[in-house]
N, C-alpha and C positions, 0 to 999 in steps of 0.2 A: 302234172299239176299236183301240187300239194293239197291235201284235204285239211280243211279247218278243223281243229279239235272241238267237236261238240261236247260241251260240258254239262248241258242240262236242257231238258224239255220240261216245262212246268206249266201249271194252270195259271192263266192270267186273269186279270179283272180290270175294273175301271181305274185302279191305281196305276195301271201300266200305260195309260192313254198317251203320256208324253213320249214314251219309248215307241209305241205303235206309230204315232205321228212322225217321229224322227225316221224310223225305218221306212215307212211308206214314202216320205219326201225324198229319201235317198234312192229307193228302189224304183219308183214309178216315174217315168219321163212325163213331164206335164203336157207335152204336145198331144198326148193321147186321152187325157181326161179320165183316167182310171182311178186315181186316188180319191178316197173318201175324206170328208172333213172330220175333225175331232168330234163335233156334236153328232155327226152321222154314226160314227163308230160307237160313241157312248149310247146313243139311242138304241142301236141294234143290240149292244151288250146287255141292256136292261130288259130285253124281252125274254120270255121263258124259252127253254130249249137251246139257247145260244151259249157257245163256249169259245174261249180264247186260249191258244197255246202259244207260249213264248219259248223261243230257242236261244240259248246263250252259247256263245263261243269265244274263247280266248278272253274271258273276263268281261264281255259286254253283250247286251241283247243284240242278237244278229238277225233275227227273223221272227215272224209270227204267222199264225193262221187263225182265222175267225170263221166259225161254221155254226150251223143250226140244224136241229132235227125237229120235224113237225109230222106227226101221224105217220111214222115209218119211212119218211123220205128225208134225206139229209142233203144239205147244200154247203159247199165250200164257198163262202162269201168273199173272203180276201185271203191272199197268201203273198207275203213279201219277205225278201231277204236283202240285207244291205248289199250294195254292189261289190264291196270288198270280200264278201263271203259267198257270192253266187257261184254256182257250178262246183260246189264243194261238199255236197251231200246234205246241206241243211234243209233245203227244199223238200228233198225226199223224205228226211226224217219228219218234217212237219206233215207232209201228206200222209205218211203211214200213221202218224199219231191221230190225225183226223179220222182216218179210215177205221182205226181201232175203236176210237171213242164212239163214232157213229154206229158201228156194229153193237158196241156195248149198250147203246141207247135204244137198240131195236130197229134201226133203220134197215130197210131192204136194199137201198141204193144210195149212192152219193153222186150228186151232180154239181156242175160248176159251169160258169161262163167265162170266157177269155176273149180278148180282142184278137181277131184274125191276124196272123203274123207275129204274135207275141212269142218269144222264145220259150216261154213256160209250157207251150204245147208239147215240147219234147219231153219235159218232165211228166206231164199228165199221162201221156201215151205210155211212157216207160213204167208208170204205176198202174197200168191196166185200164185206163179210161179210153172210151170210144166216142167218136163225134156222133152226136145224135140230132143236131140241129144248128141253125144259124139264124141270127136276127140281122137284117140289113140295116146299116147306118144307126147302130145302137149307141156307140160312143161318140160324143162330140168333143173334139180336141180344142186346145187353147185358141187356135186360129179359126175355129168353127168347122174345120174339116171333119167329116163323118167317117167312122170306121165300123166295120161289121163286127159282131160278136158271135162266137161259136159256142155251142153247148156241148159238153162232154158228160158222160155218165159211166159209172162202174157199179155193177151188182155186187152186193155184199154177202148175200146168202144164197 
């Protein structure tokens, strides 16, 4: 498999909401109910301790990660990569960027939540995350079907 040429990781902001929404709509299957709305993303980005990383590849925004740090604890809130760029190193680059920034901000650990059965679990495990919990019936899909959420964490210090 050919790797996509990652050209840039950059700090994002509210000016990137159209790109974030486009990536999210392309990456997340609506049947699982995981995507956030634009107003949800903007609301989160306006809070203290929240940061956005945008990954560009082959001349376009190809992925993003949204995270926050509060009192020594960091959370990866969202991570998405365009379908055409998945499994080509962009997700790993975003996770590593979030890990580095979380540590820079003084976080002791980074945690995240992901739908059980999501292919992204392989990425998170490969980056050193361990499963620490599960929430039954957390996600509500488009048809009303419920899906479990799994919680993963990685110590930073």
